C-alpha positions as protocol buffer text, in pm:
chain_id: "A"
residue {
  index: 1
  type: GLY
  ca { x: -1204 y: -1914 z: -1825 }
}
residue {
  index: 2
  type: ALA
  ca { x: -1323 y: -2059 z: -1498 }
}
residue {
  index: 3
  type: PHE
  ca { x: -1505 y: -1963 z: -1193 }
}
residue {
  index: 4
  type: VAL
  ca { x: -1371 y: -2091 z: -864 }
}
residue {
  index: 5
  type: ASP
  ca { x: -1586 y: -2051 z: -556 }
}
residue {
  index: 6
  type: ILE
  ca { x: -1394 y: -2122 z: -213 }
}
residue {
  index: 7
  type: ILE
  ca { x: -1588 y: -2114 z: 127 }
}
residue {
  index: 8
  type: THR
  ca { x: -1372 y: -2096 z: 427 }
}
residue {
  index: 9
  type: LYS
  ca { x: -1439 y: -2010 z: 799 }
}
residue {
  index: 10
  type: SER
  ca { x: -1385 y: -1660 z: 831 }
}
residue {
  index: 11
  type: GLY
  ca { x: -1292 y: -1605 z: 1170 }
}
residue {
  index: 12
  type: THR
  ca { x: -1164 y: -1787 z: 1493 }
}
residue {
  index: 13
  type: ASN
  ca { x: -1268 y: -1741 z: 1860 }
}
residue {
  index: 14
  type: GLN
  ca { x: -918 y: -1621 z: 1976 }
}
residue {
  index: 15
  type: ILE
  ca { x: -772 y: -1293 z: 1946 }
}
residue {
  index: 16
  type: SER
  ca { x: -453 y: -1306 z: 1736 }
}
residue {
  index: 17
  type: GLY
  ca { x: -235 y: -1110 z: 1565 }
}
residue {
  index: 18
  type: SER
  ca { x: 109 y: -1007 z: 1427 }
}
residue {
  index: 19
  type: GLY
  ca { x: 352 y: -718 z: 1400 }
}
residue {
  index: 20
  type: LYS
  ca { x: 658 y: -643 z: 1191 }
}
residue {
  index: 21
  type: TYR
  ca { x: 917 y: -367 z: 1129 }
}
residue {
  index: 22
  type: LEU
  ca { x: 1133 y: -351 z: 812 }
}
residue {
  index: 23
  type: PHE
  ca { x: 1391 y: -124 z: 702 }
}
residue {
  index: 24
  type: ALA
  ca { x: 1586 y: -77 z: 397 }
}
residue {
  index: 25
  type: ASN
  ca { x: 1877 y: 161 z: 303 }
}
residue {
  index: 26
  type: ASP
  ca { x: 2000 y: 201 z: -79 }
}
residue {
  index: 27
  type: GLN
  ca { x: 2379 y: 195 z: 70 }
}
residue {
  index: 28
  type: TRP
  ca { x: 2314 y: -165 z: 144 }
}
residue {
  index: 29
  type: ASN
  ca { x: 2238 y: -243 z: -234 }
}
residue {
  index: 30
  type: GLN
  ca { x: 2474 y: -346 z: -477 }
}
residue {
  index: 31
  type: GLN
  ca { x: 2566 y: -84 z: -724 }
}
residue {
  index: 32
  type: ASN
  ca { x: 2483 y: -88 z: -1076 }
}
residue {
  index: 33
  type: SER
  ca { x: 2762 y: -173 z: -1314 }
}
residue {
  index: 34
  type: THR
  ca { x: 2600 y: -131 z: -1637 }
}
residue {
  index: 35
  type: VAL
  ca { x: 2717 y: 102 z: -1903 }
}
residue {
  index: 36
  type: SER
  ca { x: 2577 y: 277 z: -2179 }
}
residue {
  index: 37
  type: GLU
  ca { x: 2476 y: 70 z: -2493 }
}
residue {
  index: 38
  type: LEU
  ca { x: 2569 y: 386 z: -2709 }
}
residue {
  index: 39
  type: ASP
  ca { x: 2891 y: 469 z: -2528 }
}
residue {
  index: 40
  type: SER
  ca { x: 3066 y: 213 z: -2344 }
}
residue {
  index: 41
  type: THR
  ca { x: 3265 y: 470 z: -2148 }
}
residue {
  index: 42
  type: VAL
  ca { x: 2945 y: 623 z: -1992 }
}
residue {
  index: 43
  type: SER
  ca { x: 2853 y: 443 z: -1667 }
}
residue {
  index: 44
  type: LEU
  ca { x: 2494 y: 408 z: -1569 }
}
residue {
  index: 45
  type: ALA
  ca { x: 2562 y: 369 z: -1212 }
}
residue {
  index: 46
  type: ARG
  ca { x: 2331 y: 555 z: -991 }
}
residue {
  index: 47
  type: THR
  ca { x: 2389 y: 787 z: -687 }
}
residue {
  index: 48
  type: LYS
  ca { x: 2328 y: 580 z: -386 }
}
residue {
  index: 49
  type: PHE
  ca { x: 2112 y: 734 z: -95 }
}
residue {
  index: 50
  type: ASN
  ca { x: 2198 y: 696 z: 242 }
}
residue {
  index: 51
  type: GLN
  ca { x: 1847 y: 689 z: 422 }
}
residue {
  index: 52
  type: ILE
  ca { x: 1683 y: 426 z: 631 }
}
residue {
  index: 53
  type: ASN
  ca { x: 1313 y: 359 z: 500 }
}
residue {
  index: 54
  type: PRO
  ca { x: 1096 y: 206 z: 768 }
}
residue {
  index: 55
  type: VAL
  ca { x: 773 y: -16 z: 735 }
}
residue {
  index: 56
  type: TYR
  ca { x: 563 y: -75 z: 1048 }
}
residue {
  index: 57
  type: SER
  ca { x: 275 y: -310 z: 995 }
}
residue {
  index: 58
  type: GLY
  ca { x: 59 y: -529 z: 1222 }
}
residue {
  index: 59
  type: THR
  ca { x: -280 y: -706 z: 1220 }
}
residue {
  index: 60
  type: MET
  ca { x: -516 y: -827 z: 1479 }
}
residue {
  index: 61
  type: GLY
  ca { x: -831 y: -1035 z: 1458 }
}
residue {
  index: 62
  type: GLY
  ca { x: -1070 y: -1227 z: 1696 }
}
residue {
  index: 63
  type: PRO
  ca { x: -1425 y: -1268 z: 1803 }
}
residue {
  index: 64
  type: VAL
  ca { x: -1692 y: -1023 z: 1819 }
}
residue {
  index: 65
  type: LEU
  ca { x: -1968 y: -1274 z: 1912 }
}
residue {
  index: 66
  type: LYS
  ca { x: -1823 y: -1635 z: 1982 }
}
residue {
  index: 67
  type: ASN
  ca { x: -1903 y: -1863 z: 1674 }
}
residue {
  index: 68
  type: ARG
  ca { x: -2106 y: -1602 z: 1496 }
}
residue {
  index: 69
  type: ALA
  ca { x: -1916 y: -1270 z: 1430 }
}
residue {
  index: 70
  type: TRP
  ca { x: -1540 y: -1184 z: 1397 }
}
residue {
  index: 71
  type: PHE
  ca { x: -1326 y: -883 z: 1323 }
}
residue {
  index: 72
  type: PHE
  ca { x: -979 y: -831 z: 1147 }
}
residue {
  index: 73
  type: GLY
  ca { x: -787 y: -547 z: 1100 }
}
residue {
  index: 74
  type: ALA
  ca { x: -451 y: -475 z: 934 }
}
residue {
  index: 75
  type: TYR
  ca { x: -220 y: -142 z: 949 }
}
residue {
  index: 76
  type: GLU
  ca { x: 99 y: -68 z: 741 }
}
residue {
  index: 77
  type: ASP
  ca { x: 293 y: 249 z: 771 }
}
residue {
  index: 78
  type: ALA
  ca { x: 556 y: 308 z: 503 }
}
residue {
  index: 79
  type: ARG
  ca { x: 769 y: 609 z: 481 }
}
residue {
  index: 80
  type: VAL
  ca { x: 1003 y: 637 z: 201 }
}
residue {
  index: 81
  type: THR
  ca { x: 1271 y: 906 z: 142 }
}
residue {
  index: 82
  type: SER
  ca { x: 1450 y: 892 z: -204 }
}
residue {
  index: 83
  type: PRO
  ca { x: 1659 y: 1128 z: -410 }
}
residue {
  index: 84
  type: GLN
  ca { x: 1485 y: 1299 z: -710 }
}
residue {
  index: 85
  type: ALA
  ca { x: 1640 y: 1502 z: -988 }
}
residue {
  index: 86
  type: GLN
  ca { x: 1416 y: 1758 z: -1164 }
}
residue {
  index: 87
  type: THR
  ca { x: 1364 y: 1616 z: -1511 }
}
residue {
  index: 88
  type: ASN
  ca { x: 1171 y: 1907 z: -1700 }
}
residue {
  index: 89
  type: ALA
  ca { x: 1378 y: 2212 z: -1600 }
}
residue {
  index: 90
  type: ARG
  ca { x: 1303 y: 2477 z: -1856 }
}
residue {
  index: 91
  type: PRO
  ca { x: 1574 y: 2592 z: -2133 }
}
residue {
  index: 92
  type: GLY
  ca { x: 1886 y: 2743 z: -1952 }
}
residue {
  index: 93
  type: VAL
  ca { x: 1809 y: 2613 z: -1616 }
}
residue {
  index: 94
  type: THR
  ca { x: 2013 y: 2330 z: -1433 }
}
residue {
  index: 95
  type: PRO
  ca { x: 1774 y: 2062 z: -1300 }
}
residue {
  index: 96
  type: GLU
  ca { x: 1762 y: 2078 z: -934 }
}
residue {
  index: 97
  type: ALA
  ca { x: 1814 y: 1780 z: -682 }
}
residue {
  index: 98
  type: TYR
  ca { x: 1581 y: 1735 z: -410 }
}
residue {
  index: 99
  type: GLN
  ca { x: 1446 y: 1464 z: -159 }
}
residue {
  index: 100
  type: GLN
  ca { x: 1095 y: 1339 z: -171 }
}
residue {
  index: 101
  type: THR
  ca { x: 950 y: 1174 z: 124 }
}
residue {
  index: 102
  type: THR
  ca { x: 614 y: 976 z: 75 }
}
residue {
  index: 103
  type: LYS
  ca { x: 393 y: 834 z: 367 }
}
residue {
  index: 104
  type: SER
  ca { x: 172 y: 557 z: 317 }
}
residue {
  index: 105
  type: PRO
  ca { x: -54 y: 460 z: 606 }
}
residue {
  index: 106
  type: TYR
  ca { x: -265 y: 162 z: 489 }
}
residue {
  index: 107
  type: LEU
  ca { x: -587 y: 38 z: 677 }
}
residue {
  index: 108
  type: ASN
  ca { x: -792 y: -243 z: 608 }
}
residue {
  index: 109
  type: VAL
  ca { x: -1069 y: -342 z: 882 }
}
residue {
  index: 110
  type: ARG
  ca { x: -1324 y: -618 z: 801 }
}
residue {
  index: 111
  type: VAL
  ca { x: -1624 y: -775 z: 1034 }
}
residue {
  index: 112
  type: THR
  ca { x: -1765 y: -1085 z: 935 }
}
residue {
  index: 113
  type: SER
  ca { x: -2095 y: -1273 z: 1055 }
}
residue {
  index: 114
  type: GLU
  ca { x: -2235 y: -1595 z: 998 }
}
residue {
  index: 115
  type: VAL
  ca { x: -2615 y: -1550 z: 971 }
}
residue {
  index: 116
  type: LYS
  ca { x: -2680 y: -1909 z: 974 }
}
residue {
  index: 117
  type: PRO
  ca { x: -2502 y: -2213 z: 902 }
}
residue {
  index: 118
  type: GLY
  ca { x: -2386 y: -2170 z: 524 }
}
residue {
  index: 119
  type: HIS
  ca { x: -2477 y: -1787 z: 509 }
}
residue {
  index: 120
  type: SER
  ca { x: -2243 y: -1513 z: 588 }
}
residue {
  index: 121
  type: VAL
  ca { x: -2241 y: -1118 z: 549 }
}
residue {
  index: 122
  type: TRP
  ca { x: -1907 y: -903 z: 587 }
}
residue {
  index: 123
  type: GLY
  ca { x: -1820 y: -546 z: 567 }
}
residue {
  index: 124
  type: ARG
  ca { x: -1482 y: -422 z: 464 }
}
residue {
  index: 125
  type: VAL
  ca { x: -1334 y: -67 z: 479 }
}
residue {
  index: 126
  type: THR
  ca { x: -982 y: -18 z: 314 }
}
residue {
  index: 127
  type: GLN
  ca { x: -787 y: 311 z: 313 }
}
residue {
  index: 128
  type: SER
  ca { x: -471 y: 336 z: 98 }
}
residue {
  index: 129
  type: PRO
  ca { x: -348 y: 691 z: 88 }
}
residue {
  index: 130
  type: THR
  ca { x: 8 y: 805 z: -42 }
}
residue {
  index: 131
  type: ASN
  ca { x: 110 y: 1143 z: 78 }
}
residue {
  index: 132
  type: GLY
  ca { x: 406 y: 1364 z: -15 }
}
residue {
  index: 133
  type: PHE
  ca { x: 453 y: 1326 z: -371 }
}
residue {
  index: 134
  type: ILE
  ca { x: 633 y: 1632 z: -526 }
}
residue {
  index: 135
  type: PHE
  ca { x: 526 y: 1728 z: -887 }
}
residue {
  index: 136
  type: ASP
  ca { x: 820 y: 1794 z: -1092 }
}
residue {
  index: 137
  type: TYR
  ca { x: 780 y: 2143 z: -1277 }
}
residue {
  index: 138
  type: TYR
  ca { x: 957 y: 2413 z: -1443 }
}
residue {
  index: 139
  type: GLY
  ca { x: 1192 y: 2647 z: -1198 }
}
residue {
  index: 140
  type: GLY
  ca { x: 1173 y: 2760 z: -857 }
}
residue {
  index: 141
  type: MET
  ca { x: 1351 y: 2659 z: -560 }
}
residue {
  index: 142
  type: ALA
  ca { x: 1324 y: 2330 z: -365 }
}
residue {
  index: 143
  type: ALA
  ca { x: 1124 y: 2500 z: -67 }
}
residue {
  index: 144
  type: GLU
  ca { x: 884 y: 2675 z: -322 }
}
residue {
  index: 145
  type: ARG
  ca { x: 831 y: 2334 z: -526 }
}
residue {
  index: 146
  type: LYS
  ca { x: 732 y: 2176 z: -184 }
}
residue {
  index: 147
  type: ALA
  ca { x: 490 y: 2438 z: -83 }
}
residue {
  index: 148
  type: LEU
  ca { x: 322 y: 2482 z: -423 }
}
residue {
  index: 149
  type: THR
  ca { x: 344 y: 2116 z: -575 }
}
residue {
  index: 150
  type: LEU
  ca { x: 312 y: 1874 z: -264 }
}
residue {
  index: 151
  type: GLN
  ca { x: 43 y: 1614 z: -356 }
}
residue {
  index: 152
  type: ASN
  ca { x: -150 y: 1357 z: -182 }
}
residue {
  index: 153
  type: GLN
  ca { x: -306 y: 1078 z: -319 }
}
residue {
  index: 154
  type: GLY
  ca { x: -561 y: 838 z: -156 }
}
residue {
  index: 155
  type: GLY
  ca { x: -869 y: 638 z: -171 }
}
residue {
  index: 156
  type: VAL
  ca { x: -1118 y: 467 z: 44 }
}
residue {
  index: 157
  type: SER
  ca { x: -1326 y: 164 z: -48 }
}
residue {
  index: 158
  type: TYR
  ca { x: -1606 y: -7 z: 127 }
}
residue {
  index: 159
  type: ALA
  ca { x: -1758 y: -371 z: 19 }
}
residue {
  index: 160
  type: GLY
  ca { x: -2044 y: -553 z: 184 }
}
residue {
  index: 161
  type: PRO
  ca { x: -2132 y: -890 z: 20 }
}
residue {
  index: 162
  type: TYR
  ca { x: -2363 y: -1160 z: 145 }
}
residue {
  index: 163
  type: THR
  ca { x: -2312 y: -1516 z: 46 }
}
residue {
  index: 164
  type: GLY
  ca { x: -2524 y: -1849 z: 121 }
}
residue {
  index: 165
  type: GLY
  ca { x: -2616 y: -2180 z: 5 }
}
residue {
  index: 166
  type: PHE
  ca { x: -2980 y: -2229 z: -104 }
}
residue {
  index: 167
  type: GLY
  ca { x: -3087 y: -2607 z: -93 }
}
residue {
  index: 168
  type: ARG
  ca { x: -2825 y: -2888 z: -191 }
}
residue {
  index: 169
  type: HIS
  ca { x: -2728 y: -2749 z: -538 }
}
residue {
  index: 170
  type: TRP
  ca { x: -2750 y: -2368 z: -538 }
}
residue {
  index: 171
  type: ASP
  ca { x: -2567 y: -2072 z: -398 }
}
residue {
  index: 172
  type: GLY
  ca { x: -2570 y: -1720 z: -461 }
}
residue {
  index: 173
  type: GLY
  ca { x: -2446 y: -1392 z: -306 }
}
residue {
  index: 174
  type: GLY
  ca { x: -2458 y: -1026 z: -371 }
}
residue {
  index: 175
  type: MET
  ca { x: -2223 y: -743 z: -322 }
}
residue {
  index: 176
  type: VAL
  ca { x: -2271 y: -370 z: -258 }
}
C-alpha cells in the first residue's frame, strides 16, 4: 500500500458556484429484450414507468476572510418515483403494485481556515437523508402500507481536522 498526501489551496477569494437540473424518465430508455434462460418463450421485459424524476443541485464557495478563511456549500435534491411490486405477499394474496417516491436532500457545508502558512483547519457538516422508502410486508392496502411502513433513513456527519508542516521534513495532523 501507499500513503499519498496532497496539499492544495482550499479556497478562493472570489464567490463562485454552479447549478444544474437533471431529469430522467424510464420511458426514454431502451426496452430490455432479454428472455429467460430457462424458457426462451418468457420475456424479461420490464413494465416501463412514465414519470419524470428531477434532480436539482448547486454549489457555492467563496471567502469568509480574504486570504485566511473560505466557505463551500453543496446541495442536491433528488426525487425518484418508481413502480414497485409487493414481493412477499402471504399465501393466497395477489401481490400489489404501488409507487414509491423517495426524496434525498443532500447537504455538505465546509469552512476552511489557514491558521498560518502551511497550517490549516477546517470543519465540515454533511447531511444525507433518503426519505420515503416503503417497506414491503404482508397484506394490507396501499394506503395502509404507506401509513404504517413509510421509512426515512438518514445521517449527519461532522469532521474537523487540523493539518500543518513542522520544520522542513515533518508534517502532521489530527481529526475529530
